[in-house]
C-alpha positions as YAML, in Angstrom:
chain: A
units: angstrom
residues:
- id: 1
  name: MET
  ca: [-0.25, 0.14, -0.17]
- id: 2
  name: GLU
  ca: [0.88, 3.09, -0.59]
- id: 3
  name: TYR
  ca: [0.23, 6.80, 0.92]
- id: 4
  name: GLU
  ca: [1.42, 10.27, 0.05]
- id: 5
  name: LEU
  ca: [1.75, 13.55, 2.66]
- id: 6
  name: VAL
  ca: [1.43, 16.66, 0.18]
- id: 7
  name: ASN
  ca: [1.64, 20.09, 1.66]
- id: 8
  name: ALA
  ca: [3.22, 19.09, 4.58]
- id: 9
  name: CYS
  ca: [6.18, 21.49, 7.20]
- id: 10
  name: ILE
  ca: [8.38, 18.56, 7.13]
- id: 11
  name: VAL
  ca: [11.45, 18.40, 9.70]
- id: 12
  name: THR
  ca: [14.24, 15.67, 9.19]
- id: 13
  name: LYS
  ca: [17.17, 15.67, 11.38]
- id: 14
  name: ASP
  ca: [19.31, 18.86, 9.29]
- id: 15
  name: ARG
  ca: [17.14, 20.80, 7.25]
- id: 16
  name: TRP
  ca: [13.31, 21.98, 7.40]
- id: 17
  name: ILE
  ca: [11.01, 21.67, 4.29]
- id: 18
  name: SER
  ca: [7.96, 23.95, 3.99]
- id: 19
  name: ASN
  ca: [5.25, 22.93, 1.42]
- id: 20
  name: GLY
  ca: [6.66, 19.15, 0.71]
- id: 21
  name: SER
  ca: [5.56, 15.94, 0.19]
- id: 22
  name: ILE
  ca: [6.25, 12.07, 1.73]
- id: 23
  name: VAL
  ca: [5.94, 9.00, 0.05]
- id: 24
  name: ILE
  ca: [5.11, 5.58, 2.29]
- id: 25
  name: LYS
  ca: [5.01, 2.53, 0.82]
- id: 26
  name: ASP
  ca: [4.64, -0.89, 2.66]
- id: 27
  name: GLY
  ca: [5.26, 1.70, 6.01]
- id: 28
  name: ILE
  ca: [8.45, 2.57, 4.87]
- id: 29
  name: ILE
  ca: [9.63, 6.08, 3.78]
- id: 30
  name: ALA
  ca: [10.15, 6.00, 0.02]
- id: 31
  name: SER
  ca: [10.64, 9.51, -0.83]
- id: 32
  name: VAL
  ca: [11.10, 13.20, 0.99]
- id: 33
  name: ASN
  ca: [10.56, 16.07, -1.80]
- id: 34
  name: ALA
  ca: [10.32, 19.24, -2.06]
- id: 35
  name: GLY
  ca: [6.97, 20.81, -3.08]
- id: 36
  name: GLY
  ca: [3.95, 19.21, -4.13]
- id: 37
  name: PRO
  ca: [3.13, 16.20, -6.03]
- id: 38
  name: PRO
  ca: [4.62, 15.34, -9.75]
- id: 39
  name: ALA
  ca: [1.45, 16.88, -12.21]
- id: 40
  name: GLY
  ca: [-1.04, 14.47, -13.03]
- id: 41
  name: LYS
  ca: [-1.07, 12.59, -9.29]
- id: 42
  name: GLU
  ca: [-4.27, 11.08, -8.48]
- id: 43
  name: PHE
  ca: [-5.31, 11.34, -5.03]
- id: 44
  name: VAL
  ca: [-8.26, 9.13, -4.04]
...
């Protein structure tokens, strides 16, 4: 199962990302990105 947290303020041990997104796949963080999701991304 895959989840994506978008438009979030993400705080890591070495930086702060405003308007970021996190992708979680099978309970593991798969990616952390600055900005929103890719264009055309579908949300349910």
